[in-house]
N, C-alpha and C positions, 0 to 999 in steps of 0.2 A: 206850142205843145210842151207840156211838162215832162219830167222824167219820173217814171213810176218807181216806187220804193221796192226793194227786195223783200223777201218773205220775213227775214229776221228783223229788218228795219221796221216793217209794218207791225211785227209782234211787239217791239219795244213801245210803240205808240199805244197799242191795245192794252198792254199790261199796266199802263199808267193809271193810278187812282189817287184820291186825296192823300193816302198814306204811303204811296209808292211812286214818288217822282222818278222818272227814268232818265235822268241826266247824270253825267259823270263830270269830273273836274280835276283840278290840280292846283297846287300852290307852289309857285316859283319864288324862292327867297333869294334876294340879291344883296351883295355887299354895297358899301357906299359908292355911289357913282362918281366917275371922274368928271363927267359933265353933269348937266341938270338931270334930275330924275324924271321919269315920264309923267307928264301932266294930263289929267283926264280930258281937258278941253283939246289939247293937241292930239290926243289919240282919237277923239271923236271926229277930228277934222281929216283924219286919214281915210280915204275912200276904201270901201270893201271891194277887193279885186279878185277874190278866189273862192272857190267852193271848198267846204260846205258853208262858208260864212255868208255867202250871198244867196242862200236858199230860203225860200218861204214855203210853208206847208199849205197845200190846197187839197180840198176834197175832190175825189174822182170816183164816182159811183159809190161802192161800198168800201173803197180803199182811199189812199192818199197818193199824191204826187208832189214832186218838188218843182217849184217855179223860181227861176232866177230873177232876183230883184235888181233894179237899177237905182243908183244914188241912195243906197242904204246907209243910214247913220249908224255907226258902230255903237252897240249898247254898252257903254263904259260907265261904271260907277266908281265911287271914291269912298274910302273909309280912313279915318284918322284915329289911330289908337292913342289913348291917353298914356302918360308915363306910368310905368317904366317901359311899356312897349315890349313885353316879353312874349315867349312862345305860347303861354297859356292864354293871353289875351288874343293872340292871332288865331289860335284854335277856336276860341269862343266866337270870334267874328266870322270865321269860315263856317262854323256850325250853323250860325243864323242864315248866312247867305245860301248855303247848300240845301237847307231845308225848304226853301221857297221854290215853287214850281215855275218853270219857264212858260211864258205866255205864247200859246200856239198861234196867235194872230200876228206875231212878229218874228224876228229871227230867233232861232232856237239855240241861242248861245249868249253868254255875257262875259265881260271882262271887268274886274274890279282892281283898282290901284289901292293898295293898303300901305299907308304911310305911318310913321311914328314908331317903327321898330328901333330898339336900342342900338346905339353905335352908328346911326345914320343909314341903317339898312331899310329896305322896303320889300314889298312882296306884290306879285300879281296873282290874282286868283281867277281862274277860268272855269266856266262850266258850259257844257254843250250836251244837247240831247243825244242819247245813245243811238237813236234812229239815224243820226247824221254821220257817226264816226265810231270806230272802236279804239281801244287803248293803244295799240301798236301805231296806228295811223296818227293818233293825237300826239304821241311822243315824237314821231318823225316830223310833224308839222312844227312843233315847238322848237325842236333842234334846228330846223331850217330857218326859223325866224331869229336865231341868235347867231353870233359870230365868234370864231376862235381868235379874232383880232380885236383887241380892246379899242382900237382907233377906228374901226369900221362902223359906220352908221347902220343901225338895225331897225327896219320898219316893223310895225306890229304884225302878228301872225296872219291877220286877215288880209294883209296887203302883200303877202309873199306867195308867189306861184310855187306849187310843189315841184320837186325835181322830176323831170321826165325820163323814163327808163324804157329800154326796148321791151317788146312783148315777150312773155315767157313761153318757150315752146312746150307743146304737150308731148307725151310719150310717143305718139304716133306721128310726130313731125308737123302737126297742124298748128294753127294759131289758137292760143288759149282763149281768145275772145269768141271763138266759134260757138254758135248756139247749139246745145245738145239736142239730139233728135229723140224720137219716141223709143228707139231701141236702147239708147243710153239711159233714159229714165227707167225703163223696165229692168235693165241690168242693175241699176243703182238700187231700185226697190228690192230686188231679189237679194242683193248683197246685204242690205240693211236688215232684211228679215233673218238671214242667217246669223248675222252678228248679234242681233238682239236676242235671238233664240239661244245662242251660246251663252250670253250673259244671264238669261233667265235660268239656264241649267245650273249656274253656280250660285244662285240666290240663296240657297240653304246653307252655303258654306260660311262659317263664321271665323275662319282663319284670317287674322289681320294681314297676312302676307299675300292674300289672293286679291284678284281684281274686285274692286268695289262695284256693286250692282245697283242700278237705280231702284229707288223706293224700298231699300233695306236700311236706310239711315235710322238710328234710334231717335225717338222723340226727346227733346230737351227743353230747358228753360230758354234757350236761344231761338226756339222755333215757335214762339207765341205769335199771335197776330200783332202787326206793327201799329205803333202810334205815329203821329205826324212829326214829332220833334226828332231831330238828328243830333248826334254828337260826333265830333271829329277829333282825332288825336293822331300823333305820329311819333316815330322813334327812328333812330339811326343805328345801323350796325356796320362794322368794318367789312368791306367786300373781300379784302385779302384774307381776313380771318375766316369768313364763311367759305371761301375757296379752299383754304388750308384744311378745314374740317372735312370738306367734300373729298379732297385728295387723300386724306389720311384714312378715310373710311370706305373708299371705293364707291362713293355716291356722287351726286351732282349738286350744284349750288341750289337748284330748285328743290331737291330732296331735303337739303338742310333747312331751307326756308319753310317748307311744309312741316318738318319735324318741330321747328321752333314755334310755329303757330299751334301745333298740337300740344306742345308743352304748356303754353300760356292758357289755352282753352282748358286743359286738365286742371291747372292751378285755379283758374276762375271757377270752374264747376265744383271742384272740391271745396272751395271756400264758401260756396252757396249750398253745400250738401246736396248737390243735384247732379252727380256724376252718373250717366247712363251705364248700363252693364256692358254695352258694346261700344266699339270705337266710333267717334264722330266721323262723318264722311264729308270731304271737301269736293266741291266742283272746281276744277282747275281749267280755265280757258286756255286754248291752244290756237295760236294764230295760223291761218291758212293764207295769209296775204302774199300775193305775188309781187312782181316788179314791173308789170307792163301798164299800158294805159288803163285807167280805171282802178288801179291797185290802191289808190288812196280813198276810194269812195266807199261809203256805207260800212257794213259789218262783214268781215270775212274771217270767221272764227268758228271753231268747234270746241270741244271740251272733253276732258276725261274725269273720272271719279277716282278719288284716292282716300283710303282709310288713314286717319291721322294718328293712330296709335295712342289715343287718349286713355286706353285701358291699361297701358304699360307705364310703370313707375320709373324704369331705368331709361335714361336719355339715349344711351347707345342702342338698346334694344328697340326703342321707339323709332330711331332713325332707320334702323335696318328694316323694320316692318313697313315704314312709310316708303322707303326706296323700292322695296319689292312690289308694293301695291301700285306706286306710280309707274314703275317699269312695265307692269302688266298692262296698265291702261294705255301707255304710249305705244307699246308694241301692237296693241289691237288697232289703234288709230292709224299707225304707219302701214298696217296691212290692208287698209281700205283704199279704194280708189279715191281721187280727190273729190269727186261728186258725192260719194257716200260719206266721206269724212265731213264734208260741209253740211250734210243733212242730218248727221248722226245725233247731235245734241238737240236739234229741233224735234226729232222724232221721239226720243226717249223722255223729253220733258212735256210732251203733249198732254198726258193726263193731268199734270199739275197746272199747266197753262189753262186747260179747259175748266178746271175747278175754279181757278181764280177769275176767269172771265164770267163764270156763272155765279160768282159770289159765294162759292163753297170751299174756299181755300182752307178754312179752319178744319174741315172734315176730311181733307185729302191726305193720303200718305206722303211722306217727305221724299223727294228725289235725292236730296242731300241736306246737310246741316248748315254749311257755311261755304262761302266762296273765297278762294285764295288765288290771286293772280300775280304773275311775275312778268314784268316788261323790261326789256333792255333799254337803258337810257344813254345819255351822252358819256363818252369815254374820255373826252378832253375838256379842259376848262373853256367854258363859253361865257360870252359877255352880252349884255344889253346896253348899247351905247356906253361902253366902258365899265358898267357895273358888273362885277363878277357873279356868276350864278353859283350860289352856295348849296342849294338843296332843291329837290323836286319831290314834293309830297303829294302822291296821288289821292284822290277822293272819289270813290266809286259810287255804286248804287246798291240798294237793298231790294230783293224780291220779297213778296209777301211770305211771312213766316221764316224769313232769313234775316235775323236781327243783327248780324255782324259780318263785315267784309274786311279782308286783309288784301291790300294791293301793294306790291313791292316794285320799285323802280331803281335800277342801278344808276348811280351818278358818280362818275369818276372812280374814286376809291372807296365808296361806301354804298350801302343799300338803304334807301329811304323807304320806310314802311309806313303807309297811310292806313289808318283804321277808321271805318265808318260804322256807326251803330245806331239802332233805335234807342233813344235816350231812356225810354221806359223799360226796355228789356235788359239793357246793359248800363246801369246807372253809374258805373265806375270805369269808364273806358280808359281814362288816364292811367289807372292801375294796370289794366290789361296791357297797354302799350309799354309801360315800364317793365312789366314782366318779361318782355322779350329780351331785355338785357340779362335778367337772371337766367332765363332759359339758355341763352347763348353761353353764359359762364358755366352753367351746369353741364352742358354738352362738351364744352372745351375741357372741363375737368375730367369727364368720363373718357374722352379721347386721350388725354394726357396720361391716364393710368396705363394705356396700352403702349406708350412710348413716344409718340410724335411730339415735336416741339410745340410749345404753346402758341396758338394764334393770338394776334393782338386783341386787346380789350376794346369794347365799343367806345366811340368818342362822339362828340357833337351834342346837340341840344337834347335834353331829357324832358319828359313830360311831367 
């Protein structure tokens, strides 16, 4: 007997089309190894011992279920970069790999060893279908597969059992695994109706400091129908500097990250003479993941909407507007019951989802313009068989008419920002990534005028 997929997991399968693959991924860059670097043949010989890497997709009526596979050969590929083995070549290789769909007849994940980086460095690129896992769980898994001890042997992620944690208690003292009853479902439906009604009542409000509402995002060149080709780029920002900006302005690290994304989007659209009159709206995923059994499975996520202040030229004013909008969205989500929060984003995206499933996405109103996600990563130096982890560059997915995605992962003392775009709609993704450094410097200068000490400048690889 297989395991039935959750509603959100099923949705990621149904949304997949020839131009919208629904897998997510990441690039882990390592310094020169003390011992031998991972060899694809050796990795293929390591048996798959843990979910979701041992799962195969099977049809069950009108839906799908997971079936555990035995003696599964890990799908490991190999790429050798030619000299000089720089970041641009690595981005190009990952762009090609990430644009390919996963074969649903086999395991819905892949690992690729990428050799040839300058200085004896190498990278591992992973991709996995979003029906299997969400970003928070993926980062947890990757951290668990590495070690803080450079002398400790580290098996591949598919051979590492996730950490077992005690079940999370509910507010009424029960077990979080308890199946909700009819009364709970009715209460959740009523709560969602009230919340969505309150959002609809603010839909006419164009104040950039108010809660963003679904389907009021302005149309833009970033919201054309997608092509099949993908572009990947990344940039690194100093985490201490971003934290200092947040402290100096009374905002959060996530607020600063959103404001920097708004700044580069403004610069990009002004350069194309395509700036909408209203601010772009970001969908920001929010993890609902607990800590008990089953906490590593599937997708446990909701979202808020946030206006990005792209209509504001002043960096400080933009940050203030973004922070107010994000705060309103987070307060609304925190006020919901866990069940309502889990269902919230599913419910408000239903019109857009229905349009895409019917092949009518080009005619539907936009629920948002762009996705910006922020995931906490490793706080300490980690190693893979003695090779130090240098960077974690996330590579997400694109929904139809959503041509650009920003995903940020904190890695020790820096923020690694991964950008994914439809190559046709965003032909200069490298310039957008580089613009994050300018946006950071501009915000730093604006904050300096008010008196705080200057946060550090960005370091690390540039695009």
